[in-house]
C-alpha positions as CSV (number, residue, x, y, z in Angstrom):
1,M,131.2,111.3,73.1
2,S,131.7,109.9,76.5
3,E,131.0,106.4,77.0
4,T,130.4,104.6,80.5
5,S,130.1,100.7,81.4
6,L,128.5,99.6,84.3
7,D,129.3,96.4,85.7
8,A,126.2,94.1,87.1
9,G,127.6,91.9,90.0
10,A,125.8,88.2,90.2
11,A,122.2,87.5,91.5
12,D,123.5,86.5,95.1
13,Q,126.3,89.2,94.8
14,G,123.5,91.8,95.7
15,L,125.2,95.0,94.2
16,A,126.7,95.7,90.6
17,P,129.7,97.7,89.9
18,V,129.2,100.3,87.8
19,T,132.1,101.1,85.6
20,I,132.5,104.8,83.5
21,G,135.0,105.1,80.8
22,L,135.6,108.9,78.9
23,A,136.4,109.8,75.2
24,E,139.6,110.0,76.3
25,F,140.0,106.4,77.2
26,D,138.3,103.1,76.8
27,P,137.9,101.3,79.8
28,I,138.8,97.5,78.1
29,A,141.9,99.2,76.4
30,D,143.0,101.2,79.4
31,I,142.9,98.1,81.7
32,E,145.0,96.0,79.6
33,A,147.6,98.8,79.0
34,N,147.7,99.0,83.0
35,V,146.5,103.0,82.4
36,T,145.4,103.1,85.5
37,K,145.1,107.2,86.2
38,N,141.2,106.9,86.0
39,R,139.6,104.0,87.0
40,S,136.7,102.7,85.2
41,K,134.5,102.0,88.5
42,V,132.4,104.8,90.2
43,G,129.6,103.2,91.3
44,S,127.3,100.3,92.1
45,V,123.8,99.3,91.5
46,R,121.7,96.2,92.3
47,P,120.8,93.8,89.3
48,S,117.3,94.1,90.0
49,A,117.8,98.0,89.1
50,L,118.8,97.1,85.9
51,L,115.1,96.0,85.0
52,Y,112.8,98.6,86.6
53,T,114.6,101.5,88.0
54,S,118.0,101.9,86.0
55,G,118.1,100.0,83.0
56,V,119.1,100.7,79.3
57,G,117.7,103.9,78.6
58,A,117.3,105.0,82.3
59,T,119.5,108.0,83.7
60,V,121.3,106.4,87.0
61,D,122.1,109.3,89.2
62,L,125.5,109.0,91.2
63,P,127.1,110.9,93.8
64,H,128.3,113.7,91.2
65,L,128.0,112.0,87.8
66,S,124.6,111.0,85.8
67,V,125.0,107.8,83.5
68,M,123.0,106.1,81.0
69,P,123.2,102.4,80.4
70,H,123.8,101.6,76.5
71,G,121.8,99.1,74.4
72,L,122.9,95.5,74.0
73,D,124.6,96.5,71.0
74,A,127.5,97.2,73.4
75,W,127.3,94.5,75.7
76,Q,128.5,91.7,73.7
77,R,132.6,92.9,74.1
78,Y,132.4,92.6,78.1
79,Y,130.2,89.0,77.6
80,D,133.1,88.1,75.2
81,R,135.8,88.8,77.8
82,R,134.3,86.8,80.8
83,A,135.2,83.5,81.3
84,G,132.3,81.0,80.1
85,G,130.6,83.6,78.4
86,A,127.3,85.2,79.3
87,D,125.2,83.8,82.2
88,V,122.2,82.3,81.0
89,I,119.0,82.4,83.0
90,V,116.5,78.6,81.5
91,E,112.9,78.9,81.6
92,P,111.0,78.2,78.2
93,R,107.5,80.0,79.6
94,L,109.4,83.3,79.8
95,L,110.8,83.0,77.0
96,D,107.9,81.8,74.9
97,L,106.2,85.2,76.5
98,V,109.3,87.5,75.5
99,Q,109.3,86.2,72.0
100,A,105.6,86.7,71.5
101,Y,106.7,90.7,72.3
102,L,109.7,91.1,70.8
103,G,110.1,88.2,67.8
104,D,111.2,84.7,67.4
105,Q,115.0,86.1,66.8
106,V,115.3,86.3,70.6
107,T,116.8,83.0,71.8
108,Q,118.3,84.1,75.3
109,L,117.6,85.4,78.6
110,R,121.0,86.8,80.0
111,K,121.9,87.8,83.5
112,A,124.0,91.4,83.1
113,P,127.6,90.4,83.0
114,W,130.1,90.9,86.0
115,A,132.9,89.4,87.2
116,P,134.9,89.7,90.8
117,E,138.4,91.5,91.1
118,A,141.1,89.8,90.6
119,P,142.0,87.6,94.5
120,G,144.2,89.7,96.5
121,G,143.8,93.0,93.9
122,F,146.7,91.5,91.3
123,G,147.1,90.9,88.3
124,V,144.5,92.3,85.6
125,E,141.4,94.1,87.0
126,T,137.9,92.7,85.6
127,I,136.0,95.8,87.2
128,D,135.8,96.1,83.4
129,L,133.1,93.7,82.9
130,G,129.9,95.4,83.7
131,I,127.2,97.2,81.6
132,P,128.5,99.6,78.9
133,A,127.2,103.3,79.3
134,R,128.0,106.7,78.8
135,I,128.1,110.3,80.5
136,F,124.4,111.7,80.1
137,P,123.2,114.0,79.7
138,Q,126.9,115.9,78.6
139,W,126.2,119.6,79.7
140,L,127.5,120.5,83.3
141,R,127.4,123.2,84.8
142,C,130.2,124.5,87.1
143,T,129.2,124.4,90.9
144,G,131.6,127.8,91.2
145,C,130.7,130.0,88.6
146,N,127.7,128.3,87.2
147,L,129.7,127.5,83.6
148,L,127.8,126.0,81.5
149,A,129.3,123.7,79.0
150,P,129.7,120.2,77.2
151,V,131.7,117.4,79.0
152,S,134.6,117.6,76.0
153,H,135.1,121.3,76.9
154,P,138.8,121.6,78.0
155,I,137.7,123.2,81.0
156,F,136.3,120.2,82.6
157,E,138.7,117.2,83.8
158,F,137.4,113.8,85.6
159,K,138.6,112.5,88.1
160,N,138.8,108.8,89.6
161,V,141.6,107.8,91.3
162,L,140.4,106.4,94.2
163,R,140.3,102.7,93.9
164,Y,137.9,101.7,96.5
165,R,136.2,105.4,96.7
166,P,134.2,105.2,93.0
167,D,131.5,107.2,94.5
168,Q,134.4,110.4,94.4
169,A,134.6,110.4,90.8
170,T,133.7,113.5,89.7
171,F,134.4,115.9,86.6
172,V,135.8,119.5,88.4
173,H,136.5,122.9,86.7
174,K,139.6,123.4,86.8
175,D,141.3,126.4,88.4
176,C,137.7,128.0,88.7
177,K,137.5,131.4,89.5
178,G,134.1,132.4,90.6
179,W,131.4,134.3,89.6
180,S,133.2,137.3,87.7
181,P,137.0,135.9,87.1
182,G,137.3,139.2,85.0
183,T,136.5,141.9,87.6
184,G,137.6,143.7,90.8
185,K,139.4,141.4,93.5
186,S,138.6,138.7,91.0
187,K,141.3,139.3,88.8
188,T,144.5,138.2,91.6
189,R,142.1,135.9,92.7
190,K,143.5,132.2,93.2
191,G,141.4,129.9,91.4
192,R,140.7,126.4,92.6
193,D,138.8,123.2,91.2
194,Q,135.6,123.2,91.3
195,A,132.8,120.2,91.0
196,A,130.7,120.3,87.9
197,V,127.4,118.6,88.2
198,P,125.5,117.3,84.7
199,A,123.2,120.4,83.9
200,R,119.5,119.4,84.4
201,Y,117.2,120.3,81.7
202,L,116.4,117.8,78.5
203,I,113.9,117.5,75.9
204,A,111.9,114.0,75.3
205,C,108.9,112.9,73.0
206,I,106.4,111.1,73.6
207,N,108.0,107.9,71.8
208,G,110.8,107.4,73.7
209,H,113.3,109.9,72.6
210,L,115.4,111.5,75.2
211,D,117.7,114.8,73.8
212,E,120.4,117.1,75.1
213,F,118.4,120.6,75.9
214,P,120.0,122.9,73.2
215,Y,121.5,125.7,75.6
216,A,123.2,127.7,73.1
217,A,120.4,127.5,70.5
218,W,117.6,129.0,73.2
219,V,119.6,131.6,74.5
220,H,120.2,132.9,71.1
221,R,116.4,132.0,70.1
222,G,117.0,129.9,67.4
223,G,120.2,131.5,65.8
224,S,124.1,131.7,66.6
225,C,126.3,133.9,68.6
226,P,127.6,137.2,66.9
227,N,130.6,137.1,68.2
228,A,132.1,133.7,68.9
229,K,131.9,130.5,67.3
230,V,131.5,128.3,70.4
231,P,130.1,130.8,73.0
232,Q,130.5,130.6,76.7
233,L,126.9,130.1,78.6
234,R,126.3,130.5,81.9
235,M,123.6,129.5,84.2
236,R,122.1,131.4,87.0
237,E,118.9,130.6,89.1
238,W,117.3,132.3,91.9
239,K,114.7,131.0,94.5
240,S,111.0,131.4,93.3
241,N,107.6,129.6,93.3
242,L,106.3,130.1,90.2
243,G,108.7,127.8,88.4
244,P,112.3,127.2,87.5
245,D,113.3,131.2,87.8
246,V,116.5,130.2,85.9
247,Q,118.7,132.1,83.5
248,I,120.7,131.2,80.3
249,I,123.1,133.7,79.7
250,C,125.7,133.8,76.7
251,L,128.9,136.0,78.1
252,S,130.3,136.3,74.7
253,C,126.7,138.4,73.3
254,D,125.2,139.2,76.9
255,A,122.3,137.1,75.2
256,R,119.6,136.5,77.9
257,R,116.4,133.8,78.4
258,G,114.9,132.6,81.2
259,M,113.1,128.8,81.4
260,L,110.3,130.3,82.2
261,E,109.0,130.0,78.5
262,A,110.0,126.4,78.0
263,T,107.3,125.4,80.7
264,G,104.3,127.9,79.8
265,P,101.1,127.1,77.9
266,K,103.2,128.3,74.8
267,A,105.8,126.2,75.5
268,A,105.2,123.8,72.4
269,D,105.7,126.5,70.0
270,K,108.9,127.6,71.2
271,L,110.7,124.2,72.3
272,P,112.6,122.5,69.5
273,R,111.3,119.4,67.1
274,C,112.2,116.2,68.7
275,R,115.9,114.8,66.5
276,G,114.6,111.3,67.3
277,R,117.6,110.5,69.7
278,H,117.9,107.4,71.4
279,P,121.1,108.1,73.2
280,H,121.5,104.4,74.7
281,L,121.8,103.5,70.8
282,D,124.1,106.4,70.3
283,A,121.9,107.1,67.0
284,F,119.0,108.8,65.9
285,Y,115.8,108.3,64.3
286,Q,113.0,110.1,62.1
287,C,110.2,111.3,64.6
288,D,107.5,114.2,63.9
289,Q,106.7,114.3,68.0
290,P,106.8,117.8,69.6
291,G,109.2,118.3,71.8
292,K,108.5,118.5,76.0
293,L,110.9,120.1,78.4
294,M,111.9,117.8,80.9
295,M,114.1,117.5,84.2
296,L,116.7,115.2,84.7
297,G,115.3,112.3,87.4
298,A,112.4,113.1,86.4
299,A,109.5,110.5,87.3
300,N,108.4,110.1,83.9
301,Q,111.6,109.9,82.1
302,W,111.8,106.5,82.2
303,F,108.8,103.6,82.7
304,A,110.4,100.1,82.2
305,S,108.9,97.5,80.4
306,T,109.1,94.4,81.9
307,V,107.7,90.8,82.5
308,G,107.7,88.7,84.8
309,L,106.2,84.9,86.2
310,L,106.5,82.0,88.6
311,A,109.3,79.2,87.5
312,L,107.0,76.5,88.3
313,P,107.3,72.8,87.1
314,R,105.6,71.3,84.1
315,E,102.9,69.4,84.1
316,E,103.4,67.9,80.6
317,V,105.7,66.1,78.5
318,A,108.8,68.4,77.2
319,T,108.7,69.1,73.2
320,V,111.2,70.3,70.8
321,A,110.8,73.9,71.1
322,D,110.6,73.3,75.2
323,L,114.8,72.0,74.8
324,L,116.0,74.3,72.1
325,P,115.9,76.8,74.5
326,V,117.9,75.0,77.2
327,L,120.4,73.3,74.7
328,Q,121.5,76.3,73.2
329,S,122.1,77.7,77.1
330,L,124.5,74.8,77.5
331,P,128.2,75.0,77.4
332,P,129.7,73.3,74.1
333,E,131.6,70.9,75.8
334,V,128.7,69.9,77.4
335,L,126.9,69.9,74.3
336,A,129.7,68.0,72.4
337,A,128.9,65.1,75.0
338,A,126.2,64.2,72.8
339,T,127.4,62.0,70.2
340,G,124.5,59.7,69.5
341,R,121.2,57.7,70.8
342,D,123.3,55.6,73.4
343,A,125.1,58.4,75.0
344,L,121.7,60.4,75.9
345,A,121.5,58.8,79.4
346,G,124.7,60.4,80.3
347,F,123.9,63.8,79.1
348,R,120.4,63.8,80.5
349,G,122.5,63.7,83.7
350,W,125.2,66.3,82.8
351,A,122.9,68.6,81.2
352,G,120.2,68.6,84.1
353,S,123.3,69.5,86.6
354,V,124.3,72.6,84.7
355,T,120.8,74.3,83.6
356,Q,119.2,73.0,86.9
357,S,116.2,72.3,84.6
358,D,114.0,69.6,84.8
359,L,112.9,69.6,81.4
360,F,115.6,66.5,80.5
361,G,113.8,64.2,82.7
362,N,110.4,65.3,81.4
363,A,111.9,64.7,77.2
364,T,111.6,61.0,75.8
365,D,115.1,59.7,74.4
366,D,113.4,60.5,70.3
367,V,112.4,64.5,71.0
368,L,115.8,64.8,73.3
369,W,117.3,63.7,69.9
370,E,115.0,65.8,68.0
371,A,116.2,68.7,69.7
372,I,119.9,68.4,69.7
373,Q,119.9,67.8,65.8
374,A,118.0,70.9,65.5
375,L,120.1,72.8,67.4
376,K,123.3,71.5,65.2
377,G,121.1,72.0,62.0
378,A,120.3,68.8,61.0
379,G,116.7,69.0,61.3
380,A,113.8,72.3,61.2
381,P,112.5,72.4,64.5
382,P,108.6,72.4,64.0
383,P,106.8,76.2,64.2
384,T,105.0,77.0,67.3
385,A,102.2,79.0,67.9
386,A,103.1,82.7,69.9
387,A,102.5,82.8,73.6
388,S,99.7,85.0,74.9
389,T,100.3,88.2,76.3
390,D,97.4,88.7,78.0
391,P,98.0,89.0,81.6
392,T,95.5,86.2,82.7
393,D,96.6,83.8,80.2
394,I,100.3,84.4,82.0
395,L,99.1,83.8,85.8
396,I,96.6,80.7,84.4
397,P,99.5,78.1,84.6
398,E,100.3,79.3,88.3
399,W,96.6,79.1,89.0
400,L,96.3,75.8,88.2
401,V,99.6,74.6,89.5
402,L,98.9,76.7,93.4
403,T,95.1,75.3,93.2
404,D,95.8,71.5,92.6
405,E,97.3,69.6,95.9
406,E,98.0,66.8,93.6
407,K,100.3,68.9,91.7
408,Y,102.3,71.2,94.0
409,T,102.7,68.1,96.0
410,K,104.4,65.8,93.4
411,H,106.4,68.5,92.1
412,S,108.0,69.7,96.0
413,G,111.5,68.1,95.4
414,A,112.2,70.2,92.0
415,A,114.9,72.7,92.7
416,D,113.0,75.8,92.9
417,F,109.9,74.6,94.0
418,R,108.4,73.6,96.8
419,A,104.3,74.2,98.5
420,V,102.8,72.3,101.3
421,R,99.0,72.2,102.1
422,R,97.8,74.1,105.2
423,N,94.8,73.5,107.5
424,T,92.5,76.1,107.0
425,P,91.4,77.8,110.0
426,A,87.7,77.4,111.8
427,T,86.9,80.8,111.1
428,L,88.4,81.6,107.9
429,K,86.7,78.6,106.2
430,P,83.4,80.6,105.3
431,I,85.0,82.1,102.7
432,V,89.1,80.8,102.5
433,R,89.0,77.4,100.9
434,E,92.7,76.6,100.9
435,V,96.1,77.6,102.4
436,V,99.2,76.6,100.2
437,A,102.8,77.3,102.4
438,V,105.0,78.2,98.9
439,E,108.2,77.0,101.5
440,K,110.0,77.8,97.9
441,L,109.5,79.5,94.8
442,K,111.6,81.1,92.1
443,K,110.7,84.6,90.1
444,V,112.3,84.8,86.6
445,N,112.1,88.2,84.9
446,A,112.6,89.9,81.5
447,F,113.1,93.7,80.5
448,L,111.6,94.2,76.7
449,G,112.2,98.0,76.6
450,F,110.9,101.3,78.2
451,T,108.7,104.0,77.8
452,R,108.9,107.9,78.3
453,I,106.3,110.2,79.6
454,D,103.4,107.2,80.0
455,A,104.0,104.1,81.4
456,L,103.2,100.9,79.3
457,D,99.8,99.9,80.6
458,R,98.8,102.6,79.1
459,I,100.7,102.6,75.8
460,D,100.8,98.8,74.9
461,D,98.5,99.3,72.4
462,S,101.1,101.3,70.4
463,K,104.0,99.5,70.2
464,S,105.8,102.0,68.6
465,R,106.3,103.7,71.5
466,V,108.7,101.4,73.3
467,A,112.0,102.4,72.7
468,P,114.4,99.9,71.3
469,L,116.8,97.9,73.2
470,S,119.4,97.4,70.4
471,R,119.6,99.5,66.8
472,D,117.8,97.5,64.4
473,G,114.9,96.9,66.9
474,R,115.3,92.8,66.8
475,P,117.7,91.8,69.9
476,T,118.8,88.3,70.3
477,W,118.6,88.2,73.8
478,V,117.3,90.6,76.8
479,P,118.4,91.2,80.5
480,A,116.6,89.3,82.7
481,T,116.9,88.1,86.2
482,E,116.3,85.4,88.5
483,D,115.1,85.8,92.5
484,R,114.0,83.2,95.3
485,G,111.8,83.4,98.1
486,E,108.8,82.0,99.9
487,G,105.3,82.9,100.2
488,F,102.0,81.6,101.1
489,F,98.8,81.0,99.1
490,L,95.0,81.6,99.8
491,Q,92.4,80.2,97.8
492,F,89.2,81.4,97.8
493,H,85.6,79.6,97.8
494,E,84.0,80.5,93.9
495,E,80.8,80.1,94.9
496,A,80.8,82.5,97.6
497,V,82.7,85.3,95.7
498,A,80.6,84.7,92.1
499,A,77.3,85.7,94.5
500,W,79.0,88.5,95.8
501,E,79.9,89.9,92.7
502,A,77.0,89.7,91.6
503,S,75.3,91.3,94.3
504,I,78.5,94.3,93.4
505,L,77.4,94.8,89.7
506,E,73.9,96.2,90.5
507,R,75.5,99.0,92.4
508,D,75.3,102.1,91.0
509,V,78.5,103.0,92.5
510,W,80.4,100.1,90.5
511,E,79.2,101.9,87.4
512,T,80.8,105.4,88.7
513,Y,83.9,103.5,89.0
514,R,83.6,101.8,85.7
515,R,82.8,105.6,83.8
516,A,85.8,106.8,86.0
517,H,88.0,104.3,84.5
518,E,86.7,104.8,80.8
519,L,87.6,108.8,81.7
520,N,91.0,107.7,83.0
521,F,91.5,105.5,80.0
522,K,90.7,107.7,77.4
523,R,92.3,110.8,79.0
524,R,96.1,109.1,79.2
525,T,96.2,106.3,76.8
526,S,97.8,106.9,73.5
527,K,95.9,108.0,70.6
528,T,96.2,104.7,68.9
529,A,93.7,103.4,72.0
530,D,90.5,104.9,70.4
531,S,89.6,101.2,69.4
532,I,89.9,99.7,72.5
533,D,87.0,99.2,74.9
534,P,88.5,100.5,77.8
535,D,85.5,97.9,80.0
536,S,88.3,94.8,78.2
537,R,90.9,96.6,80.7
538,F,89.1,97.2,83.5
539,P,89.3,94.7,86.6
540,A,86.4,92.7,87.8
541,P,85.0,93.7,91.4
542,R,86.6,90.2,92.7
543,Y,89.8,91.6,91.9
544,W,88.9,95.5,93.6
545,A,88.6,92.9,96.8
546,L,91.4,90.4,96.7
547,H,93.7,93.5,96.0
548,T,92.2,95.2,98.8
549,L,93.0,92.2,101.4
550,S,96.2,91.7,99.5
551,H,97.2,95.1,100.9
552,L,95.6,95.3,104.6
553,L,97.7,91.7,104.7
554,I,101.2,93.0,103.3
555,R,100.8,95.5,105.8
556,E,99.9,93.5,109.0
557,A,102.6,91.1,107.6
558,A,105.3,93.5,107.7
559,M,105.1,93.6,111.4
560,S,105.6,89.8,112.6
561,S,107.5,88.6,109.0
562,G,110.6,89.9,109.5
563,Y,110.5,91.6,106.5
564,G,109.9,95.4,105.5
565,S,106.5,95.9,103.8
566,A,108.5,97.4,100.4
567,S,110.0,93.6,100.6
568,L,106.4,92.0,100.4
569,T,104.8,91.5,96.6
570,E,101.6,90.6,95.9
571,R,100.0,88.4,93.0
572,I,96.4,88.5,92.5
573,Y,94.3,85.9,90.8
574,A,91.2,87.1,90.3
575,W,89.3,86.9,87.0
576,R,85.5,85.3,85.9
577,E,85.1,82.6,83.8
578,D,85.6,83.5,80.3
579,G,85.2,81.0,77.5
580,E,87.5,77.8,78.4
581,R,89.1,79.9,81.0
582,P,88.4,78.7,84.7
583,P,87.4,81.4,87.2
584,A,90.1,82.4,89.5
585,A,89.6,83.7,93.4
586,G,93.0,83.8,95.2
587,L,95.9,85.5,96.1
588,L,99.7,85.0,96.8
589,I,101.9,87.0,99.1
590,T,106.0,86.2,98.5
591,T,109.0,88.1,99.3
592,T,111.7,87.4,96.9
593,A,115.5,88.4,96.5
594,S,118.1,87.7,94.4
595,D,120.4,86.7,97.6
596,S,119.4,84.5,100.9
597,E,116.8,87.6,101.9
598,G,114.0,86.0,100.1
599,T,114.3,82.6,102.3
600,L,114.2,83.2,106.2
601,G,111.3,81.3,106.4
602,G,109.7,84.5,108.5
603,L,106.3,84.7,105.6
604,V,105.9,81.3,105.2
605,D,105.4,80.7,108.9
606,L,102.6,82.9,108.6
607,S,100.6,80.1,107.1
608,R,100.2,78.0,109.8
609,P,96.5,77.9,111.1
610,E,97.8,79.7,114.9
611,R,99.7,82.7,112.7
612,L,97.2,82.8,109.9
613,E,93.9,83.2,111.9
614,P,94.7,86.5,113.7
615,L,96.7,87.8,110.6
616,V,93.7,88.1,109.1
617,H,91.5,89.1,112.2
618,D,94.2,92.0,112.7
619,A,94.7,92.8,109.0
620,V,90.4,93.3,108.6
621,R,90.9,94.9,112.1
622,R,92.9,97.6,111.3
623,G,91.7,98.2,107.9
624,A,88.0,99.0,109.1
625,R,89.5,102.3,110.5
626,C,91.2,104.9,108.8
627,S,92.6,108.3,110.5
628,S,91.1,109.8,107.4
629,D,87.4,108.7,107.8
630,P,84.9,109.8,107.1
631,V,86.7,111.5,104.0
632,C,88.3,107.6,103.2
633,S,85.6,105.7,103.8
634,H,83.1,107.9,101.7
635,R,85.5,108.6,99.0
636,R,84.6,108.0,95.4
637,P,84.9,109.5,91.8
638,R,82.5,112.5,91.3
639,G,82.0,114.2,87.5
640,K,84.9,114.6,85.8
641,E,87.5,113.3,88.8
642,D,88.8,109.5,87.2
643,F,91.4,108.7,89.9
644,L,90.8,104.6,90.4
645,H,89.9,103.6,94.2
646,G,87.4,103.9,96.6
647,A,87.8,103.9,100.1
648,A,91.8,103.7,99.9
649,C,94.4,106.5,101.1
650,H,98.1,105.8,102.4
651,F,96.9,105.6,105.6
652,C,94.8,102.3,105.3
653,L,95.8,100.8,102.0
654,F,98.5,101.8,100.2
655,V,101.8,100.7,100.2
656,S,105.1,100.8,98.4
657,E,105.0,100.3,94.7
658,T,107.8,97.8,94.5
659,S,104.5,96.0,96.5
660,C,101.9,96.2,94.3
661,E,101.3,95.2,90.8
662,R,98.7,98.2,89.8
663,T,100.5,100.8,91.2
664,N,97.6,101.5,94.0
665,R,94.5,101.6,92.0
666,F,91.6,99.0,92.4
667,L,91.4,99.4,95.7
668,D,88.0,99.6,98.0
669,R,87.3,99.1,101.9
670,R,83.8,99.0,101.3
671,M,83.9,96.1,98.8
672,L,85.7,94.1,101.5
673,L,84.5,95.5,105.2
674,D,81.0,96.8,106.1
675,L,82.1,100.6,106.6
676,L,79.8,102.8,108.2
677,V,78.7,104.8,105.3
678,D,76.1,106.3,103.4
679,L,73.3,104.1,101.5
680,D,74.1,105.3,97.9
681,I,77.8,104.3,98.5
682,A,77.6,101.4,100.6
683,T,78.3,97.5,99.2
684,P,78.3,94.2,100.6
685,A,81.4,92.9,102.1
686,L,83.1,90.2,101.1
687,L,84.1,89.2,104.4
688,R,80.7,89.5,106.3
689,P,80.8,85.7,106.6
690,I,83.8,86.0,109.2
691,L,83.7,89.2,110.4
692,G,81.8,88.5,113.7
693,A,84.3,85.4,114.1
């Protein structure tokens, strides 16, 4: 087995060094023994990438290698070596949400381990502090002779000797003599080192398992080589427009088999059953699913399961349950200062400065002392109800703060939040109720697990398909990040939105969208979703309209805010009244980053009336035309089509998936603007009151 370890830099560092250690040496032991023939560091990724693109269980493509971050069980020794231990993010609301998904045993949200190198490059190196990982896949192919063998084969050698060029780390085939080393002129050919790259075929299943492709068993059709216990394999490839025209050849017995058989309609009968392997945990589990061929780096190989929310000031008095996770994050010397009730005044100030939390100021002495006693084992914390995982319930606290001037003004002195009310431009007043400039905000994000083949929003009814982060499936902490930034918030008149929405619900075209969503839901969701009503996952018309406007504003703001469109993100507050849940109609455009890029002020400046007014009108004007009209403006799903958008495409509305919270679904310009279309698909325009302004 070949291990790797990834070093995640501090949030404000931007990039995270990645380290790798092979079976022949251990990164930590070699550094302590001053063994530097091959260095551990082989690359770098951003901390946010560990949550969204290159996290636990994902394959991280480096220039010459492919590695997979290990599960959380292997991270602890890297935290133990770091001075001060783990960096803990204190956000009780997010922790409650994570516990609702993974269980009450989760007590911490941790930043990825990192540490700078020793000053001046002298002394003990600390680049081993990072995210443990492994080489995956572990089958390599020589680029000189196409020899196919595991990474542990003696013909492959790992080279990584340049301290400041980790991108040069690679495996080489020693003394490779080319395609036919035993015939003709190749007998006297001088061998030379050739780079070895990861073999690109894998076996996956819908339960999140991933395994090496069984090349030896495949070429021998489930049997073994008659001439060699460990046969030599070779991969040949030809150009083809019909699929992977690749052939696996056994050099020991001349058996041959093409990879096209693994992709045809009968591939399920020829591929092996899933072995239940989670390579990030170095473990096998029971699984009854058929194996599916997957390419290394395929888009559906890894889908992150994350939750995130805005860290907003608390309105209510802190409880014991609120304080416990904050107290657990304190260094022992700070907690030791709480020797009695008479010492709580000094303890509050010290603890508040360490955690940057305002919870201590919102807690009474009785509640604070009870929480301290519960943490020290002198009392049991009171039971609390599990947090709701409904996406709307997660957004409600944010909506209640952003729509109440008294609340956000009162708490604008907090370290991570500042918001002020702006005057609404006169031409926008018929539809826009309030404008809020969010000059400072913090977004906290946590990683819950991952899925393969299908994204989580398609299978969130089937928790068994979410791959675990630890071997027992009950982690006591999860990776998390915190991003700071800015933005602006628009609240719309509920009366105008509700009246417009009522007219949309009566249209035949809305029923067309509903049927398409039902078809889409049944086609792509897991079998355990049969008891779920697709309409419960179908957003209301107000969401479609505000989501469409959000995309138009993102595209327009990117031209004048100083940020690229991929750096801007949306947060849509759009739901109808439901029981005790108040209705909402608003959108928040933000930019957040783990460094100072998220606080340049260019986006929040757009909330000033003299800038917001032309921003909205220019966005609307551009959205009224699309270079693919009239095809785009008349688009709607028909028959068995199940796409989830109307008049929307890459030319007019689609944005980067880093910006859109629904992967460019639920968009339609017709709901927002007066487009020249056929009457059977025409809808009233939400922005009609301001279109002529």
